[in-house]
N, C-alpha and C positions, 0 to 999 in steps of 0.2 A: 405262295405255294401253288403247286400244279394241281389240276383235276385228275383224278384217276383215269378217266376215259382218253385224255390227251395223249397222243402219240408222238413221241419225240424222233427225230430222224435215224438217230443210230442205237435203237434199242429194239428189243424183241419182246413186248410184254404180252401179258396172258391174253387180252383182248384180240391178238394177232395170231393166236395159236387155233387151229381148226381141231376140236374136239368132239364135236356132234356126230354120234355114229350114224344119226340119219342123213346128214349133209354127207359124210363120206361115202354113204352106200350111194346117195343119189349122184355124187360125184362120179363113181364107177359105171353106173347104168347110162347116165346122159351127159356126162362130161366130154370135153374133147381133150386130145391129147397130141403130144409132138415130143421129139428127143432133142435134147441139148446135152450130148454127151459129156459127162458121165449120168446125166439125169434123164428121166422120163418125166415129163410134166403132163399131169391131167389137171384140167380147169373146168370151172363152170360158173357161170354168172349167178349170182344171189341178190335177193333183196336185202338190204340193209334192215336190221332190226335192233332192239336194244341190249340183247345179249352179246350179238357180235361187236358191239362198240361202234366207234366212228370210223375206224380203219377201213380202207378200201380192199383189203385182202385178208384173208385167213389161211395160214399156211400149215399143213403137216408134213412130216417128213419120214420116211421109211426106208429101212435097209434091210433086205430078205435074210432070214435065217439060214436059207438054203446055201447061200455063198460065203456067209460069215457066221460061222458056228458060234462064237463066243460072244456074249453081251458086250464084253470089254471093246472087241473090234466094231461091232455095230455102233456102240455108243460113240467112240472116236469118230466115226465116220459122220454120224448124225451131227456131233458138235461141229464139225469142219463144215457141213452144209448149212447149218443154222447160222454160224459166223458169216460166211460168205453171203447169205441172203441178208443178213442184218446190216452189213456194209454196203449193200448194193440196192436194198429195197426202194430208196427214195425215189430212184430212176423209174421203176414199175409204178410208184404210186403216182409220180408226175403223170405218166402215161394214161393210168387209170381215172385219173381226176379230169383229165382233158376230155374223156370220152364220158365221165360221170358214170363209170362202172363200179361194181362191187364184186369181187369173186372169190371162190373158194379154190385153193390150189393144193395139190397132193404132190410133192417131190419125191420120185422112187429112185433110188439109187441103182443102176443098172450094169455097172462094171462089174466084171467077175472077180477082179482083186483090188485091194485097197490102193487108194490114189493119194497124192499129196495136196495140200491145202491150195496150190495154185492151179492145179487142173480142175479142182471143184469150184474154184472161184470163177475160172474162165467158164465152165459150163453154165454157173449162175447168170453170168453176163450175157452168155449167148441166149439162155432161157429169156431173159427180160428183152433183149433185142428181138428174139423172134415172136414175142407176145403179139398175137393180133390186136389191132387198135391203134 
């Protein structure tokens, strides 16, 4: 049986989700950002702690209500972003492990209209390639 904190390559477990309001606030005050269309990436190095688990990254995803009025539209886009991240996060984790980094990331959807999964997946891959480190 596997330990609860162990992170399997193609999963997105609770320990990998960024939920701390304090960390999210700090992310927007002190974080670095760049664009990997259709996503804006805001990230901040953080210290590993027990509640963050062993994973090198914690991720939050946001789709603005201003551009997507219905919850259904926002949730579909969040699911697509989460799935693309889940499939490609191992590449980011390898990069972070090589530099002994732990980070908090916020992925903000910036496109004005909904896009299909291949475009979001390309944006996530670009985000990982452009990540400093």
